[in-house]
C-alpha positions as CSV (number, residue, x, y, z in Angstrom):
1,M,0.0,0.0,0.0
2,E,1.3,3.5,-0.9
3,T,2.3,5.4,2.2
4,I,0.4,8.6,2.7
5,S,1.3,10.8,5.6
6,S,-1.4,12.0,8.0
7,A,-0.4,15.6,7.0
8,G,-1.0,14.7,3.4
9,A,-4.4,13.1,4.1
10,L,-5.4,16.2,6.2
11,D,-4.4,18.5,3.4
12,L,-6.6,16.5,1.0
13,L,-9.5,16.9,3.5
14,H,-9.0,20.7,3.5
15,L,-8.8,20.9,-0.3
16,A,-12.1,19.0,-0.6
17,R,-13.7,21.2,2.1
18,T,-12.9,24.3,0.1
19,I,-14.8,22.9,-2.9
20,I,-17.7,21.6,-0.8
21,R,-18.2,24.8,1.0
22,S,-18.0,27.0,-2.1
23,R,-20.2,24.9,-4.5
24,T,-23.0,23.3,-2.7
25,R,-25.1,24.7,0.2
26,S,-25.4,28.1,1.9
27,P,-23.0,29.3,4.7
28,N,-26.0,29.2,7.0
29,Y,-26.6,25.6,6.3
30,F,-22.9,24.8,7.0
31,D,-23.1,26.7,10.3
32,H,-26.1,24.6,11.4
33,A,-24.4,21.4,10.2
34,N,-21.2,22.3,12.2
35,R,-23.2,22.8,15.4
36,F,-25.1,19.5,14.8
37,S,-21.8,17.6,14.3
38,A,-20.2,19.2,17.3
39,A,-23.1,18.2,19.5
40,L,-22.8,14.6,18.5
41,L,-19.0,14.2,18.4
42,S,-17.2,17.0,20.2
43,G,-19.2,16.9,23.4
44,P,-19.5,13.1,24.0
45,L,-16.2,12.0,22.5
46,G,-13.9,15.0,22.3
47,V,-13.5,14.8,18.5
48,A,-11.5,17.7,17.2
49,R,-13.2,20.3,14.9
50,D,-11.4,19.2,11.7
51,Y,-12.8,15.7,12.0
52,Y,-16.3,16.4,13.2
53,E,-16.8,19.0,10.4
54,A,-15.5,16.5,7.9
55,L,-17.8,13.7,9.1
56,G,-21.0,15.7,9.9
57,T,-20.8,18.6,7.5
58,D,-18.5,17.9,4.6
59,L,-19.9,14.5,4.0
60,T,-23.3,16.0,3.2
61,I,-21.6,16.3,-0.3
62,I,-22.6,12.7,-0.7
63,D,-26.4,13.3,-0.8
64,A,-25.8,16.5,-2.7
65,H,-24.1,14.5,-5.4
66,Y,-26.8,11.9,-5.6
67,E,-29.5,14.5,-5.8
68,A,-27.7,16.4,-8.5
69,L,-27.7,13.4,-10.7
70,L,-31.5,13.4,-10.8
71,S,-31.5,16.2,-13.3
72,Q,-30.3,13.6,-15.9
73,G,-33.6,11.8,-15.7
74,E,-33.7,8.1,-16.5
75,A,-30.1,8.3,-17.6
76,A,-29.1,8.9,-14.0
77,A,-29.7,5.3,-12.9
78,P,-26.3,3.9,-13.8
79,H,-24.6,7.0,-12.5
80,L,-26.2,6.5,-9.1
81,R,-24.9,3.0,-9.0
82,R,-21.4,4.1,-10.2
83,A,-21.3,6.8,-7.5
84,T,-21.9,4.1,-4.8
85,V,-19.2,1.9,-6.1
86,R,-16.6,4.7,-6.4
87,L,-17.4,6.1,-2.9
88,Q,-17.2,2.7,-1.3
89,A,-13.8,2.1,-2.8
90,M,-12.4,5.0,-0.8
91,A,-13.2,3.2,2.5
92,E,-10.5,0.7,1.8
93,P,-7.1,2.1,2.9
94,S,-5.0,0.7,0.1
95,R,-7.3,2.0,-2.6
96,A,-7.7,5.3,-0.8
97,A,-4.0,5.8,-0.6
98,A,-3.5,4.8,-4.3
99,A,-6.1,7.4,-5.3
100,V,-4.7,10.3,-3.4
101,P,-2.5,11.7,-6.2
102,S,-5.3,11.7,-8.7
103,L,-7.7,13.1,-6.2
104,R,-5.4,15.9,-5.4
105,R,-5.0,16.8,-9.1
106,A,-8.8,16.8,-9.4
107,L,-9.3,19.0,-6.4
108,E,-6.7,21.5,-7.6
109,G,-8.2,21.6,-11.1
110,E,-10.8,24.1,-12.2
111,A,-13.6,21.6,-12.9
112,C,-13.5,19.2,-9.9
113,S,-16.7,17.2,-9.7
114,L,-18.8,16.9,-6.5
115,L,-18.1,13.1,-6.6
116,E,-14.4,13.6,-6.5
117,A,-14.7,16.0,-3.6
118,A,-16.8,13.4,-1.8
119,R,-14.4,10.6,-2.6
120,A,-11.5,12.7,-1.3
121,T,-13.3,13.3,2.0
122,V,-14.0,9.6,2.4
123,A,-10.4,8.7,1.5
124,A,-9.0,11.2,4.0
125,I,-11.2,10.0,6.8
126,T,-10.3,6.3,6.0
127,L,-6.6,7.0,6.0
128,L,-6.5,9.3,9.0
129,G,-8.9,7.1,11.1
130,H,-7.0,3.9,10.3
131,A,-3.6,5.5,10.9
132,T,-4.7,7.0,14.2
133,L,-6.1,3.7,15.5
134,T,-3.0,1.7,14.3
135,R,-0.9,3.9,16.5
136,R,-3.2,3.8,19.5
137,V,-4.9,0.4,19.7
138,S,-4.4,-3.2,18.5
139,A,-4.4,-4.1,14.8
140,A,-7.5,-6.1,15.4
141,A,-9.4,-3.1,16.8
142,A,-8.3,-1.0,13.9
143,A,-9.5,-3.6,11.5
144,R,-12.9,-3.8,13.3
145,W,-13.3,-0.1,13.0
146,L,-12.6,-0.3,9.3
147,T,-15.4,-2.9,8.9
148,L,-17.8,-0.7,10.9
149,W,-16.9,2.4,8.9
150,Q,-17.2,0.6,5.6
151,D,-20.6,-0.9,6.6
152,R,-22.1,2.4,7.8
153,L,-20.8,4.2,4.7
154,S,-22.2,1.5,2.5
155,Q,-25.6,1.7,4.2
156,Q,-25.7,5.5,3.6
157,D,-24.6,5.3,0.0
158,R,-26.9,2.4,-1.0
159,Q,-29.9,4.0,0.8
160,Q,-29.2,7.3,-1.0
161,E,-28.9,5.5,-4.3
162,A,-32.2,3.6,-3.7
163,Q,-34.0,6.7,-2.5
164,C,-32.9,8.8,-5.5
165,G,-33.7,5.8,-7.7
166,L,-37.3,5.9,-6.5
167,C,-37.5,9.6,-7.2
168,L,-36.6,8.9,-10.8
169,L,-39.7,6.8,-11.2
170,A,-42.3,9.5,-10.7
171,G,-44.3,10.2,-13.9
172,R,-42.6,7.6,-16.0
173,S,-44.1,4.8,-18.0
174,P,-44.2,1.2,-16.7
175,E,-41.4,0.3,-19.2
176,A,-39.2,3.1,-18.0
177,R,-39.8,2.2,-14.4
178,A,-38.8,-1.4,-15.1
179,R,-35.6,-0.3,-16.7
180,I,-34.7,2.0,-13.7
181,L,-35.5,-0.6,-11.2
182,A,-33.4,-3.2,-13.0
183,A,-30.5,-0.8,-13.3
184,L,-30.5,-0.3,-9.5
185,D,-31.4,-3.9,-8.5
186,L,-34.6,-2.6,-6.9
187,P,-37.6,-5.0,-6.7
188,P,-41.0,-3.8,-7.9
189,G,-42.1,-4.1,-4.3
190,A,-39.8,-1.2,-3.4
191,L,-42.5,1.2,-4.7
192,R,-45.0,0.5,-1.9
193,P,-44.6,-0.3,1.8
194,A,-45.7,-3.8,2.9
195,G,-47.9,-2.5,5.7
196,A,-51.4,-1.0,5.4
197,T,-51.3,1.8,8.0
198,F,-49.7,5.2,8.2
199,A,-47.6,4.0,11.2
200,A,-46.5,0.9,9.3
201,G,-45.4,3.0,6.3
202,V,-43.4,5.3,8.5
203,A,-41.7,2.3,10.2
204,E,-40.8,0.8,6.9
205,Y,-39.3,4.0,5.7
206,L,-37.1,4.2,8.8
207,D,-36.0,0.6,8.3
208,R,-35.1,1.2,4.7
209,F,-33.7,4.8,4.7
210,S,-32.7,5.8,8.2
211,E,-29.0,6.1,7.2
212,T,-29.8,8.8,4.7
213,G,-29.7,11.0,7.8
214,A,-26.0,9.9,8.1
215,V,-25.9,9.6,11.9
216,G,-24.4,6.1,11.9
217,V,-21.7,7.3,9.5
218,L,-21.0,10.3,11.6
219,L,-20.6,8.3,14.9
220,A,-18.7,5.4,13.4
221,G,-16.4,7.7,11.5
222,G,-15.7,9.7,14.7
223,L,-14.5,6.8,16.8
224,P,-10.8,6.9,15.9
225,F,-10.6,10.6,16.8
226,A,-12.3,10.3,20.3
227,E,-9.8,12.1,22.5
228,T,-11.7,11.7,25.7
229,L,-11.5,7.9,25.7
230,R,-8.5,5.9,26.9
231,A,-7.2,3.4,24.3
232,G,-8.8,0.4,26.0
233,D,-12.1,2.1,26.3
234,Q,-11.9,3.3,22.7
235,E,-11.2,-0.3,21.6
236,A,-14.1,-1.6,23.6
237,L,-16.5,1.0,22.2
238,I,-15.5,0.1,18.6
239,E,-16.0,-3.6,19.4
240,L,-19.4,-3.0,21.0
241,L,-20.8,-0.9,18.2
242,G,-19.5,-3.3,15.6
243,A,-20.9,-6.4,17.3
244,T,-24.2,-4.8,18.3
245,P,-25.5,-2.7,15.4
246,A,-28.8,-2.1,17.2
247,H,-27.2,0.8,19.0
248,L,-26.4,2.8,15.9
249,D,-29.5,1.6,14.1
250,R,-31.7,2.9,16.9
251,M,-30.0,6.3,16.9
252,S,-30.1,6.6,13.1
253,R,-33.8,5.8,13.0
254,L,-34.6,8.3,15.7
255,M,-32.8,11.1,14.0
256,R,-34.2,10.3,10.6
257,L,-37.8,10.5,11.9
258,A,-36.9,13.8,13.8
259,Q,-35.7,15.2,10.5
260,D,-38.9,14.1,8.7
261,V,-41.4,15.3,11.2
262,R,-41.5,18.7,9.6
263,F,-43.2,17.4,6.4
264,D,-41.8,18.6,3.1
265,G,-44.3,17.9,0.2
266,D,-41.7,18.9,-2.3
267,E,-39.6,15.8,-1.5
268,R,-40.6,12.6,-3.4
269,I,-39.5,10.2,-0.7
270,N,-39.8,10.7,3.0
271,A,-41.5,9.2,6.1
272,G,-44.7,11.1,5.5
273,F,-45.1,9.9,1.9
274,F,-44.3,6.4,2.9
275,G,-47.0,6.6,5.6
276,M,-49.6,7.8,3.1
277,S,-48.5,5.2,0.5
278,A,-49.1,2.4,3.0
279,E,-52.5,3.8,4.2
280,L,-53.8,4.5,0.7
281,G,-52.4,1.4,-1.0
282,V,-50.7,3.3,-3.8
283,D,-47.1,3.4,-5.0
284,V,-45.2,6.1,-3.1
285,V,-43.9,7.7,-6.3
286,D,-47.5,8.2,-7.5
287,L,-48.4,10.5,-4.7
288,D,-48.7,14.2,-5.7
289,G,-47.1,16.5,-3.1
290,A,-49.0,19.4,-4.5
291,R,-52.3,17.8,-3.6
292,V,-51.3,16.8,-0.1
293,V,-52.3,18.9,2.9
294,S,-48.8,19.3,4.5
295,A,-50.1,20.5,7.9
296,E,-52.3,17.3,8.3
297,V,-49.4,15.0,7.4
298,E,-47.1,16.8,9.7
299,A,-49.6,16.6,12.6
300,R,-49.7,12.8,12.0
301,L,-45.9,12.6,12.0
302,R,-45.8,14.5,15.3
303,R,-48.2,12.1,16.8
304,E,-46.0,9.2,15.7
305,W,-42.9,11.0,17.1
306,V,-43.9,11.0,20.8
307,P,-44.4,7.2,21.3
308,Y,-41.6,6.4,18.9
309,A,-39.1,8.6,20.7
310,T,-40.3,7.3,24.1
311,A,-40.0,3.6,23.0
312,S,-36.6,4.3,21.5
313,R,-35.2,5.7,24.7
314,R,-36.7,2.9,26.7
315,R,-34.8,0.4,24.6
316,A,-31.6,2.4,24.7
317,D,-31.8,2.6,28.5
318,A,-32.3,-1.1,28.8
319,S,-29.2,-1.7,26.7
320,L,-27.2,0.8,28.7
321,A,-28.2,-0.8,32.0
322,A,-26.4,-3.9,30.9
323,L,-23.2,-2.0,30.5
324,R,-23.1,-0.5,34.0
325,P,-20.3,-2.8,35.2
326,R,-18.1,-1.4,32.4
327,E,-18.1,2.1,33.8
328,A,-16.2,4.0,31.0
329,L,-18.0,2.2,28.2
330,H,-21.3,2.9,29.9
331,R,-20.5,6.5,30.3
332,A,-19.4,7.0,26.7
333,L,-22.4,5.3,25.2
334,T,-24.8,7.1,27.5
335,E,-23.3,10.5,26.6
336,I,-23.7,9.6,22.9
337,T,-27.3,8.4,23.4
338,D,-28.1,11.5,25.4
339,A,-26.7,13.8,22.7
340,V,-28.6,12.1,19.9
341,S,-31.9,12.2,21.9
342,S,-31.4,15.8,22.8
343,L,-30.5,16.9,19.3
344,A,-33.4,14.9,17.8
345,E,-35.9,16.8,20.2
346,R,-34.4,20.1,19.1
347,V,-34.8,19.2,15.4
348,V,-38.4,18.3,16.0
349,S,-39.0,21.6,17.8
350,A,-37.1,23.7,15.2
351,S,-38.9,26.3,13.1
352,Y,-37.3,25.0,9.9
353,K,-36.8,21.7,8.1
354,A,-33.6,20.1,9.2
């Protein structure tokens, strides 16, 4: 594997950040995203600003890239799949290191694509995270983190790909829909939730698309940079979250629902549309947001939120109770859980769509 210094990887991260911050969303968006990232990583784990901004703010370039592809219409389908493959390659240290020279040239050029900026960010996190853990914990723990990071990144990318793929289906002929579904390996059943109630549709959406909120990627990616944990506790937390995915799954679903409670009828795919699709027995892409009374859907989502958040916290507390004998591990995971729960409540109460 080509040797890339930590300074070189960090420089790549900064080059990508310049492009991401100048070509995608507004400064106000990035300010909010930075505070969100800090609340989840800086407070509970002591992750430094460079890393929490990369994981929680800069990596929003991933969904920005997938969404930008939708302007190509049906032709976007193979590009969605290609983006997933190319992003995932950067979560492998040897491939990330080999790509650094070409990524640097792309970032320094005048026409760097959003995909290359995203790949550079993923590559830098992979290299910096793995190098940090290799110095601090056992090789086995560093390898377990890589597996966890690769899995959570894969979930995010594949769910973004599938969600954008569903968005492509709206208004298209049965033949065009079949071609798009085949290109993305999506079954025809992906168009409609299996359940028949609003609550069942919301639950299925969270099962299928919770990682589009990127909380699992954020938390998994931050573990190597956790400065408040001793090496042994850091290793134990990596092992726990890798062996028990329910912890990150629960937090990802909670935050995804929190982000969707403020219903956006301009989106093609979200928790509200999935709830209506299940209840009405129609394909989700055939619902017309312009004919939906957003206030009514939002009121129903808020009614779903209260029992869902309560049940989620009850399950989290039961899991945390089992960790009490391992004091440092219990404290770290409790602080992460508290941060996610608190932030989710703030998102639900916010006066804007998160």
